[in-house]
C-alpha positions as CSV (number, residue, x, y, z in Angstrom):
1,M,-44.1,19.1,181.3
2,P,-42.3,18.9,184.6
3,K,-41.2,15.4,183.8
4,F,-39.0,16.5,180.9
5,K,-37.7,19.6,182.7
6,L,-36.5,17.3,185.5
7,F,-34.8,15.1,182.9
8,A,-33.1,18.0,181.2
9,D,-31.8,19.4,184.6
10,R,-30.3,16.0,185.5
11,K,-28.7,15.5,182.1
12,G,-27.3,19.0,182.2
13,K,-25.7,18.5,185.6
14,A,-24.3,15.1,184.5
15,D,-22.9,16.6,181.3
16,Q,-21.3,19.5,183.2
17,A,-19.6,17.1,185.6
18,K,-18.3,15.0,182.8
19,N,-17.0,18.1,181.0
20,N,-15.2,19.2,184.2
21,Q,-13.4,15.8,184.3
22,F,-12.5,16.2,180.6
23,V,-11.0,19.6,181.2
24,K,-9.1,18.5,184.3
25,L,-7.5,15.5,182.4
26,A,-6.8,17.6,179.3
27,R,-4.9,20.0,181.5
28,E,-3.0,17.1,183.1
29,I,-2.1,15.7,179.7
30,Y,-0.9,19.1,178.6
31,V,1.3,19.5,181.7
32,Q,2.8,16.0,181.4
33,A,3.5,16.4,177.7
34,R,5.2,19.8,178.3
35,R,7.2,18.3,181.2
36,G,8.5,15.1,179.6
37,G,7.8,15.1,175.9
38,T,5.0,14.1,173.7
39,N,5.9,10.4,173.4
40,P,3.8,8.3,175.8
41,E,6.2,5.4,175.7
42,A,9.1,7.6,176.9
43,N,7.0,9.7,179.3
44,Y,5.4,7.7,182.0
45,G,3.4,10.6,183.4
46,L,1.8,11.2,180.0
47,K,1.1,7.5,179.6
48,T,-0.8,7.4,182.9
49,A,-2.7,10.6,182.2
50,I,-3.8,9.2,178.8
51,A,-4.9,5.9,180.5
52,S,-6.9,8.0,183.1
53,A,-8.6,9.9,180.3
54,R,-9.4,6.7,178.4
55,A,-10.8,5.2,181.6
56,I,-13.5,7.9,181.7
57,Q,-14.1,7.6,177.9
58,M,-12.6,10.9,176.9
59,P,-12.6,11.3,173.1
60,N,-9.3,10.7,171.3
61,D,-9.6,14.0,169.6
62,N,-9.4,15.8,172.9
63,I,-6.4,13.8,174.0
64,E,-4.6,14.4,170.7
65,R,-5.5,18.1,170.8
66,A,-4.0,18.5,174.3
67,I,-0.8,16.7,173.2
68,K,-0.5,18.8,170.0
69,K,-1.1,22.0,172.0
70,A,1.7,21.0,174.4
71,A,4.0,20.2,171.5
72,G,3.6,23.7,170.1
73,G,1.1,23.1,167.4
74,A,-0.9,25.7,165.6
75,T,-3.1,26.6,168.5
76,A,-0.3,27.0,171.1
77,W,1.9,30.1,171.3
78,N,5.4,30.1,172.6
79,M,5.1,33.2,174.8
80,K,8.7,33.4,175.6
81,K,9.7,33.7,172.0
82,L,7.0,36.2,171.4
83,F,8.2,38.5,174.2
84,M,11.9,38.0,173.5
85,K,11.3,39.0,169.9
86,D,10.2,42.5,171.0
87,M,13.0,43.2,173.5
88,D,16.0,45.3,172.8
89,R,19.5,44.7,174.1
90,A,18.9,46.5,177.4
91,G,15.9,44.2,178.1
92,S,13.2,46.8,177.8
93,P,10.3,46.3,175.4
94,S,10.9,47.9,172.0
95,W,7.3,48.8,171.3
């Protein structure tokens, strides 16, 4: 039994390390898409972030989800609009 436990521990650590890389690159893709637009041909930073993500074999779904989130898709909230909606003329919250 210890043989399989050792394998499971190693695999778990390797999966966690890979997940940490995916999260870091998804965050970088999000930042670059917010900074320069969602078109990789017009945004060199986004293009290099996507190339880095593909180099470590990050799934395309994760890349597309990060870009969609930065573009203001269904999962992203525009917090500024949300807060400005509830402000009155004096700048104080109206709730």
